[in-house]
N, C-alpha and C positions, 0 to 999 in steps of 0.2 A: 577806153580799152587801149592797151599798149599797142603801138604800131606793129611790132613784131608778131604779137598774138593775132592782131587783125589780119596781117598778111598771111599767117599760117592758116587762118580760117578760110580766107578767100582762095588761096592757092591749093589747099588740100581738102576742099569741101567734098570732092568726089573720092577721096582716099582717107576715110576717117581714122584708120589705124595710124597712118603717118601723122595726121593732124594731132592725135592724142599724144604720140611720142614726141612730136616737136614742141607741143605745149608743155609737156613735162620737162623737156630740156631747157626751154626758156624759163620756166619756173625755178628750176635748179640753179640756173645762172644768176637770176635775180636774188635767190636765197643766198648764194655764195657772195654776191656783192653787198649783201645786207639791206637790200631794198625790199623790205617785207610788204610794204603797201602795194608795190607793183607786182610782186610775186603772188600775193593773195589774189589779185584780180585774175592772174593767169591760171592759178590752181582752181579758182571758182569757174572760170571759163571752161577749163578741161572737164570738170565735173558736169557742167551744164551740157557740153557737147556729148559726153558719154551718155548722160541720161536721155537726151533727145534722140540719140541714135539707137540705143540698145535697151532702154527701159530698166526699171528697178530690178534688182536681183542678178543682173548680168555681171560677170566677174570684172569687166572693165569699169563698170560703175562702182562696184565695191572697191576696186583698186583706187579709183579717183577719189572716192569718199575717204578712205583711210589715209591717202596721201595728204589731202587737205586737212583732215583731223590732226595728223602728225604735225603739220605746219603750225596749226593753231596751238597745239601743246608746246611745241618748240618755242613759240612766241609768248609763252606764259598766258595763253588764253584757254585755260583748261575747261572752263564752262562752255565755250564755243565748240571745243573738240568733243566734249561729252554729248552736247546737243546734236551735233552732226552725226556722230556714231549712233545715237539713239534713233534718229530718223532713218539712217541707213539700215539698221537692223529691222525696223518695222517694214520697210519697203522690201528688203530681201526676204523676210519671212512671208510676206503676202505673195510675192512672186513664186517662191518655192512651194507654197501651199497650192497655188493655181496649177503649177506644173505637176505636182503630185496627184491632184484631183484629176487632171486630164489623163495622166498615165494610168490611173486606176480605171477610168472610164474606157480607155483604149484596151486595157488588159481584159476588162470584163465584157467588152462588146461581143466577142465570139460566143461566150457562154450565155449571154443574154439572148442572143439570136436562137440558140438551141432551146432555152427555157420557154421562149414565146412561140416556138414552132416555126420560126422564120429561118432556121439554119439550113444548110445544104441538104439536099436529098429529099 
């Protein structure tokens, strides 16, 4: 792992938003310098940090996924980009389905209590 990225991880472990922003800045710098091998490692690290902290379907994970996919496409690695986006869509869909199911349960809970006779009164 790149020394700057490692320092970012260590220094900002308790401030994940700053760590994600710093990793994006480091990745952009390496991209601008043409060091795609090093920038790939940083963009992957950013995605892994976001996944570990927030889980699939979180907007920060989706942003990190699309950023890495864009880098792959920009480097003419179209198949890598497509595969990454396909994985991201599956994870996002599963997380969204879980949230929708929980919202439906929460919404239905008061009426279920009345139907079963466990409501107020």
